[in-house]
C-alpha positions in Angstrom: 66.9 -197.7 -62.4 68.7 -196.0 -59.5 71.9 -197.4 -58.0 71.7 -198.4 -54.3 73.5 -195.1 -53.4 70.9 -193.1 -55.3 68.1 -194.9 -53.6 69.5 -193.8 -50.2 69.4 -190.1 -51.3 66.1 -190.4 -53.2 63.6 -187.7 -52.0 59.9 -187.5 -52.9 58.4 -184.0 -52.8 54.6 -184.1 -52.4 53.5 -180.6 -53.2 50.7 -179.2 -55.4 52.3 -175.7 -55.7 54.4 -176.2 -58.8 56.7 -173.2 -58.2 57.4 -174.3 -54.6 58.0 -177.9 -55.7 60.5 -176.7 -58.4 62.3 -174.6 -55.8 62.6 -177.5 -53.3 63.6 -179.9 -56.1 66.5 -177.6 -57.3 67.6 -176.9 -53.8 67.7 -180.6 -52.8 69.4 -181.6 -56.1 72.2 -179.2 -55.3 72.6 -181.0 -52.0 73.1 -184.4 -53.8 69.5 -185.8 -53.6 67.7 -187.4 -56.5 64.2 -185.8 -56.4 60.8 -187.1 -57.5 57.7 -184.9 -57.5 54.1 -185.8 -56.9 51.1 -183.4 -56.6 48.5 -185.8 -55.3 48.0 -189.1 -53.5 47.4 -190.9 -56.8 50.8 -189.7 -58.1 52.4 -190.8 -54.9 50.9 -194.3 -55.3 52.1 -194.5 -58.9 55.7 -193.4 -58.0 55.9 -195.9 -55.2 55.3 -198.7 -57.7 58.8 -198.1 -59.2 60.7 -196.2 -56.6 61.7 -196.6 -52.9 62.5 -193.1 -51.6 64.4 -192.8 -48.3 63.0 -189.2 -47.7 59.8 -187.4 -48.3 58.6 -183.8 -47.9 54.8 -183.7 -47.8 52.6 -180.6 -48.0 49.7 -181.0 -45.5 47.0 -179.3 -47.6 46.8 -180.7 -51.2 44.2 -179.7 -53.8 41.6 -182.4 -54.3 40.1 -184.9 -52.0 43.1 -186.4 -50.2 45.2 -184.5 -47.6 48.9 -184.7 -47.1 48.1 -186.9 -44.0 46.8 -189.6 -46.4 50.1 -189.3 -48.3 52.1 -189.7 -45.1 50.1 -192.8 -44.2 50.7 -194.3 -47.7 54.4 -193.5 -47.6 54.9 -194.9 -44.1 53.1 -198.1 -45.1 55.4 -198.4 -48.2 58.5 -198.0 -46.0 58.6 -197.6 -42.2 62.2 -196.4 -42.5 61.4 -193.5 -44.8 62.0 -190.1 -43.2 58.9 -188.0 -43.8 58.7 -184.3 -43.0 55.3 -182.6 -43.2 55.2 -178.9 -44.3 52.1 -176.8 -43.7 50.9 -173.2 -43.9 48.0 -174.4 -41.6 50.0 -175.6 -38.5 48.1 -176.9 -35.5 48.8 -179.2 -32.7 46.1 -181.6 -33.9 47.5 -182.0 -37.4 51.1 -182.3 -36.0 50.1 -185.1 -33.7 48.2 -186.9 -36.5 51.1 -186.5 -38.9 53.5 -188.1 -36.4 51.1 -190.9 -35.5 50.8 -191.7 -39.2 54.6 -191.9 -39.7 56.1 -188.4 -40.1 59.4 -187.9 -38.3 58.9 -184.1 -38.2 56.3 -181.4 -38.8 57.3 -177.8 -39.9 55.3 -174.7 -40.4 55.8 -172.8 -43.7 57.8 -170.9 -44.5 60.6 -173.4 -44.1 63.7 -173.7 -46.2 65.9 -176.6 -47.3 68.1 -176.2 -44.2 65.1 -176.6 -41.9 63.9 -179.7 -43.8 67.2 -181.4 -43.9 67.8 -180.7 -40.2 64.3 -182.3 -39.5 65.4 -185.4 -41.4 68.2 -185.7 -38.9 65.8 -185.5 -35.9 64.2 -188.9 -36.3 64.3 -189.5 -32.6 62.6 -187.0 -30.2 64.6 -184.8 -27.9 64.1 -183.6 -24.3 66.0 -180.4 -25.0 63.0 -178.5 -26.5 62.5 -175.3 -24.6 59.1 -175.2 -22.8 57.3 -171.9 -22.7 55.2 -170.5 -19.8 52.9 -168.7 -22.3 49.3 -169.6 -22.1 47.2 -170.0 -25.2 44.9 -167.2 -26.3 41.3 -167.7 -27.2 42.2 -167.1 -30.9 45.0 -169.7 -30.7 42.6 -172.2 -29.1 39.9 -171.5 -31.8 42.5 -171.9 -34.5 43.7 -175.2 -33.1 40.1 -176.5 -32.7 39.3 -175.5 -36.3 42.4 -177.4 -37.5 41.5 -180.4 -35.3 38.0 -180.6 -36.9 39.5 -180.1 -40.4 41.9 -183.0 -39.8 39.0 -185.2 -38.5 36.9 -184.4 -41.6 40.0 -184.9 -43.9 39.8 -181.2 -44.9 36.2 -181.4 -46.1 35.3 -177.7 -45.6 31.5 -178.2 -45.7 31.6 -181.0 -43.1 34.0 -179.1 -40.9 31.9 -176.0 -41.0 28.8 -178.1 -40.0 30.7 -179.6 -37.1 32.0 -176.2 -36.0 28.4 -174.7 -36.2 29.4 -172.0 -38.7 28.7 -171.2 -42.3 31.1 -172.6 -44.8 32.1 -169.1 -46.1 32.9 -168.0 -42.6 35.2 -171.0 -42.2 36.9 -170.2 -45.5 37.4 -166.5 -44.5 39.0 -167.6 -41.2 41.3 -170.0 -43.0 42.3 -167.3 -45.5 43.1 -164.8 -42.7 45.4 -167.3 -40.8 47.2 -168.7 -43.9 50.9 -168.7 -43.4 52.1 -169.3 -47.0 
């Protein structure tokens, strides 16, 4: 059982890439956090039975049927005070908005390091100091955002997303592989 002090610095890493999860774990442990790891929604649910993390880092795209958004929702329901940062190699406005609506305090595109994540934990409240750009969106950016919006709506079911987008499933997979940021 953790002491109250450890509970405050208890971090849950929800990441299905074992190597990246190990790297994050070691890095946060060096910064004084106690770190738990889960690779799926089922593992998150099991860990929440015995632990109350104050922080969570959640990968948006997890292998299996549940997305990181389902994990964010479950974590926020377990503790509204938990600081949750979503990491993704598939960043889009739609998924960022949904992550924040479901309880994330911040959303970061990969590659992000421990400094970025820890800084995001400190930005629980919004800020008006964000620089606005005058750049208009390109057709490719709009297409990418629409694809991600449909993916989020279908809970990352590729077949259903492809059907809604009016494209073949393989075409959608190729587009996702080209844009991957990991």
